[in-house]
N, C-alpha and C positions, 0 to 999 in steps of 0.2 A: 231660696236664699233670703236671709234676713239682712240686717245691716252688716257691712264689711268694714272691719277696723284695720287701719294701717298697722303693719308690724313694727315692733320695736318700742322702746320706752322713750317717752317724750320728757325732756328735762323741764324743770319749772320755768315758767315764763313770767318775768316781772311785769306787773300791771300798774306800777307807780313811777315809771321812767318814761321820759320822752325818748325818741329815737336817737337824738344827739347824745343824750346822757348814756344810753345803752352802748353806743358806738365809742364814745370818747372817754367816759368817766367810770364805767362799770366793767368788772371782769366777770363774765358769765362762766358757769361751769363747763359749757361746751366750747368755749374759746380755747383753742389748743396752745396758743403762744401769747406772750406779752404783746401789747398793742404796738410797740415799736420794733417788733421782730424783723420787719422788712418794709421797704417803701410801700406806701399805700397806693400811690398813683405814679404813672410814668407818662409824661407828655410825649405823644407819638412823634411829633415833628422834630422836637429838639432833644429828646432823650432825658429831659429834666426829671429828676426823681423827687417826689414829695412825700416826706415821711410823716409819722404821727404828730410830732411836735409842731411841724409847719402847718399841718392841717388844723390842729387845735388852735394854734395861735391866730391863724387867719380867720377861722370861724368866729372866735371870740371878738377879734378886732372889728369884723364886719357887723356882728351883732351890736356892738357898742355904737358904731356909726349909724346903723339903721335906727337905733333907739334915739340917738342924739339929734339926727337930722329930721326924722319924720314921726318920732314917737311910736314906731311900729310895735304893735301888740297883737291882739287877736284879729289880725287882718289877713286878707288873701293877697298873696304875691304870685304873679305869673312869670314863669321863666320861658322865654321864647328863643331857643338856641339849640344848635347841634351839641353833641357831646363836647365838653370843655373841662379842663382841670378845676375850674372854679365852680362848676355846676354843683358838686356836692357841698362846697363851702357856702354857697348861697342857701342851699336847702337846710343845712345844719344851723347856720346863723339864724335863719327864720325860726327854727324850732327852739332855739335858746329863748326867744322872745314870746313864743306861743303863737306865732303866725302859721298860716296854712299855705302850702305850696300847691299851685296848679301849674302843671308842666304842659306846654303846648308843642305840637308837632312843628318843627322848624320849616317844614315844607308848606305850611298853611298859607293860603292867600289872606289878604287883609280881611275879607269878609268872613272867612272861617275863624280867624282870630277874634274878630268882633263878637261872634257868637260865644266863644269861650270866655272872653273878658266880661261880657254882659251877664252870662249865666253865673259866674263866680263872684261878680262885683269886686274884681281885683282893684287894689289900691296902689300897687307898684308893679311896674313891668321891667323885668331884667331881660335885655335883648342882646344878641350877638350882632356884630357889624353886618354879617351876611343877611340878617333879617331886619335890618334897621328900617328900610323903606316900608315894608308891610307892617312892622311894629308901630311906626309913627302914624301911619294912616289909620290903623285900628284904634290906637289910643285916642286920636283926635275924634274918631267917630263915636266913641263911648264917653267922651268928655274927660279923659285922663290927661292932665296937663304934662307938658314936656318935662317939668321939674320932677315928675314921678317916673321918669324913664332912666334906667341905669344901663350903661354900656359895659359889656363884659371885657371889651378891649377898646382902646382909644381909636376914634375916627376923627381925623383932622377937621376942624371947623364944624363939628356936629353940634356943639353947644350943650352937650349932655355930660352929666357926671359919670365917671368911670368907676368900675369896681376897685381898681388899684388905688384911686384917690380915696375912696371910702375906707378901704382897709388901712391905708396910711393914716387917715384922720382918726380912725378908731384906736389904732395902736399908739397914738401920740398922747392920749389922755387917760386918766384913771378910769376904771370901769365904774359906770354909774347905773347901768341897767340891772334890774332885778330879774333873775332867771325864772322862767315859768316852771313852777314846781307842780307836780301832780300828786293828788291824794291817792291812797291805796284804792285801786279799782278804777281810777279816773282815766288811766291809759286806754281803757276799753271804749271810751266815748269821746275823748279829746281828739279832734280831727288833726291829722298830719297832712294828708293829701286829698285833693279833689282831682281824681284821675278820670279822664274821659273814656267812656266805653259806650257801645251801642246797646249794651244789655242783651236781652233776647230779641227785641224788636225796636224799631223806631229810630229817631234822631239820636246823636250822641248825648249821653247823660253823664253828669258829674258823679262818679262813684265816691262815696264818703269813706275814706280809709283812716281809721284811728291809729295812733301810735302803736297800740298793742298788736294790731294786725300784722304790721311789717315786722316788728320784733318777733312775733310768734313764728312767722315763716322762716326767718333767719335761724331761730332756735330749732325748728322742725328739721331744716336741712342739715344743720350742724349735728343734731341728734342722729340723723340718718347716716351722716358721714362717719360718725364714730362707731357704726356697726360693721365697718369694713373687716372682713375675716382674714385679709391678707396681712403679712408682716408689714410693719410701719413703712419700710422703704418701698413697698409696692402698693401703698394706699392709693385709692383713686383721687382723693382730695388731700393735697399735701401742702402744709404751710411752707412758704418760701418759693412756691411755684409762681409762674407768671401766667396771667390770664389776659384777655383783651376785652375792651368795651367798645365794640363797633356797633352793637345793637343800641338803639337810642335810649338815653336816660329818661326821656319823657314817657316811654312805654313801660308798663309794669314789669316786664321781663328784665329790661336793663336797669330799672329803678331798684328792684329788690335783689336780683342776683349779682349784677356787676357793681352797682354803687354801694351795696351794703354787705351782702354775704361774703363776697370775695375778700375785701379788706378785713372784715371781722374774722375770717378763718386764716388770715396770714398770707394771702395772695398779694402780689403786686399786679396792679391792673393798668395795662397800656390803654390810654384813652385815645380813641380814634374818632375825630370829629365827624367824618362822613364816610359811608361805605363806598369803597372803590376796590374791586376784586384784586387787581394787580397790586395796589397799595397794601391790601390786607396780607397778601402773600409775602410782600417785602417786609412787613412788620413782624410776621411770624418768624421769618428768617433772621431779621436784625435783632430782635429781642428774645429769641429762643423761647417763644411762647409755648406753654405746655397744655393749656386748657382752652378750648374753643367753644364758647356758648354761641350757637348759631341758629339760623332759621333755615327751612328746607331750600329756598332759592340759593343760598350760599353753598349748600351741599351739592346741588345740581352743578354749580360752577366748579366745585372741587373735583367732581367726577368727570366733567366733560371739557373743561377749558384746557387747551394745549399748553398754556404757560405753566401749569402746575408742575410739570416735570422739570422746569428750569430752576425751581427753588428748592432749597434745603428745608424740608418740613419735618425732619426727623425728631425735632424736639416735641412735637405734638403727641401727647399721651392719652388725651381724653377729649371727645367731642360730644357735646350734649345739644340736641336740637329741641326747639320748642316753638310755641306761638301758632303752629299749624301742623297738621298730621304729616309724618314722614313715612313714605311707603316702604314696604319690605324690600322692594327692588333697589331703591336708593340706598337703604341701609347696607345692603350686601355689596353694592357697587363701591361705596365709600370704604368699606372694609378692605377691598382689594387695592384701592388707591393708597390708603394709609394703613397698612397691615399692623403697624405697631400701636395704633391708637384704638382705645375702646370707643365704641359707638353706641349711643342710645338716645332716647328722647323722654321728655317729661310732658306734663299737662298742667295747665293752669289758666286762669283768666283774671281780669282786673277785679271782678267781683269776689274772687277768693284770695285777693292780694297775692297773686301768682300761684306758685306750685302747690298742687295736691299730690302729684306723683313725680318721681325722679328716676333717671336711668338706673337699672338694676346694678347694684354695687359689686355683686359677686360674679358678673358675667362680662367677658371681654366684648362680645357682640351681643347686645341685648336682644331679647326675643323679637324677631322681625315683626313689625306691625304694631307692637305694643307701645303704649305711651308711658311705659315705666311701671314701677311698683308704688303703691300708696305710701305716703310719708307717715311717720308717727303722728298720732293725734288726729288724723283724718278718719272720718267715718263717711261711707257712701251708701246710698241706696240706688238700685237700678229699678226704675218704676215703669211697669208696662202701661199700655194705653188704658187698661181697665182699672188702673190704680193699684193693682197688686204688685208685690215685690217679685222681680224676676229671679229664677234660680240661677246658679252658677252657669255661665256660658250662654245665657239667653239675653237678648238685647232689650233695652228700654232707656228711658231718659235718666241721665246722671243727675242725682241730687246729692249735694255735698254739705257735710258739716265739717268745719275746720276752725281752730282757734284764730286762724288768719283771715277768716271771712270778713268782708266789709260790712258796713251797717245799713246800707241803703243808698238811694240816689238823692241828690240834693234837690229839694223842692219838687219832688215828683212822687207823691204818695201812691199813685196808681201803679207806676212801674215798680216801685219798691215792693208793693204787695204781690205783684206778679212774680218777681224773682226771688225776693228774700222772705221766707216764710218760717217763722218760729226758729230762727237761727240757721236755717238750711237754705242753700243757694240752689235754685232750679236752673241748671246750666243750658237746657235746650239742646244738648248733645246726646245723640243715641250711642250707647256704649254697651259693652259687656265686661265682666270681671271674671277671671279664671280662678282656679284653686290656689294659685301662687299669689293672689292679690295683685295681679298685673291688670292694668287697665287697657282696653282696646276701644278706640273711637271708630265707630262705624259710619256715622252720617250726622248731619245737623238737622235737628227737628226745627230749630229756629230758622229764620229767614236770612240771617247774616251771611255775607260773603267774606271770606278771609283771603286777602291778597297779600302775599308775602308776610303773613302773620298779622296784618292790619285789618281791623274790622270795617266793613262797608255795609251800611244799612240801605237796602233797596228803596225804602220809602223816601229817603233823602234825595236820591238820584231821580226817582220817579217824579217827585214834586218839581224838581228843577226842569226836567224834560217837558212836563206838562205846561210850562210857561210858553212854549213855542206854539205859534198858531197852527202849524201844520200837523200837530199831534192831537189826536182825539183821546187816546188812552194808551197806557204803557205798563209793562211789567218788567222789572229788572231781576235777573237771576244770575247766579254764579255758574260759570262753565269751567271745566277742568283745563288747567294749563300746566305744562311740565315745569316751567320755571317759577311761576308765581303761586302755584297751587290752585288758585281759582282767579278768574277775572270776571268783571261784570259784562253782561250782554243785555241789551235792551230789546225787548219784543214790543214793537210799536204798531198801534192802529192809526194809520194816517187819517187826517181830517177829510171830510167830503171834498173840499176844494183841492187838497193835495192829491187825492185819488184821481180826480179829473185831470190834473196836470200830468200825473204819472202815465195815464192812458195816452196822453197826447205827445209824450216825449220820452224817448228811451233813456235819456240822461237825467231826467228829473228825479227818479227814485234815488239814484246815487247822490245827487246834490242834496236832497233832504236828509239822507243818512249822514253825509259829511257835516251838515249843519248841526245835527243833533250831537255828533261826536265832539265837534268844536265847542259847542255850548257848554258841555260838561268840562272839557279841557280848559276852557277859559276861566271857569269859576270854582273848580274843585282841585284839591290836592291830587298829585300824580297817580296815586294808587286807586283813586276813585274813577279814573277815566275808563271809557268803554272799550277796553282792550279786546273784549270778546265780540265787538261789533254791534251792529243794529240789524234786526230782522223784522220785516213787516209781516203782520198777521191780521186776520180778519176780525178777531175778537180776543180779548184777554179772558182766559177761563176764570170763572168765579162761582162761588157757591150761592145758594138761594139768598143768603143774607148780604151778599155783595163782597165777601172776602175773597181776595185774589188767591187762586190755587196755584202757587208758584211751583209746587212739586210736579205738576203736569208738564210744565215747560222745561223744568230741570231734567225730568226723566226723558223727555223727547230729545233734548240736546245730548244727553249721555248716550242714548241709543244711536243717534246719528254719528257721534264721535267714535263709538265702538265699531259701527259698520264701516266707517272710513278707515279706521286702523286695521281692521281685518282685510279690507280690500287692498290696502297698501302692502300687506304681507304676501299677497298672492303674486 
């Protein structure tokens, strides 16, 4: 097999527009309806509908206020918030001025936010009241004054400016800011987002995503949607339908698909601040939601939670899973629970500015186990260990060219050279592609652990665990988990002193394990916790050069889990 090209024709992608200009001011050939065809967003709690004119007016007013108050231009703005109806407004207002958005996980501790603020040199922090304490602590730690913190909603006696106040101030005066205009071709290099990812190895890195990349992915998906062979009334992607944004806007999946593609294609998006399964079921029923962009843990709950039968989910016509592999078994189980809904999955990563494949548009239940079909404009290589290109059906590392590819990591030339090579992204995923240009993910060559679709870099946890005096060495790997996909497990070599105490007390081993687990839980976001437990070993397997051989411990764990599952069936 040589290079494999995604089927279908890719529409032209403008390279002289910012994302906000593409969304608000431009009518692209793939946009099926006028921009004011349907409400863009629906506030889940109140039912408030926000249409195109409101979105544009608030965006421009906020841009005016940011310019007048702080002289915002080519600066970095960090958003530290769950999903919120004004999240897109902040993002697009920043783009009017040429600013760059860095979106932070709202579950971050103050220390984790400090890392992101420091790495991006953020000059303004937009924070939700739920995150105010951590946001304030992190801002103080990096020297960001309180005058540069904006609250998305009012908090009594907080002493901080609110977004509503800024919008009102901007709307009350004539426009004085000069919008950031892009020269032909500049959209390919002018940064829009610094989105954090662990890449193929190591600590989280800021992925540099230019305006062109996100616009390209929206155009790719829209070009793909227009290839639907069914009559218009049976199209998979239908303007006027209702989708939901429960996946976080800070994550590349929510950022591109929910915040941008959905309103671009004429969907109304119900914005849900925080995932709660019963609340999600209620929203589906209340708003008659048609399209569910989800991750595998949500599908597990849809298949197994007894409350599912108590809700009217008949409005759901399409379910697309992403961010982590969806098993064939779960795909078929979901098809039984919601027989009227088409089911499939896609594949993407932050470094490719999300999707390179999407659920097959001509199939009700997509090929079980596949990560969808390649999108227009995508070219892939499946590279064997010897560097040769694998034939159809043979596995190797997935290497991707897409117009949506990011341009590298911020201030990290070594990691950029490792992952981004001559316009191609080396994903670290082991895959194969069949004759239908369907993608199948087999395993991860890279060391990353994916918990509910979130990336966890083992070295980050290992470094933290090694701070403990009872730990001599450690290796963290991902172990299979039905709900989360994978969870971290720490294989620990106790220090000499700890080993002596363990010999003298039956309870000491458990106490040390509990201390390690608590140490991670106290300092890391919830999905990085050691849900796979701690196991003591005599030595961490390494090659002659000292590199940790994680696959040995992963394979050992998989064999033990398989043996346990077989025994349970007897």
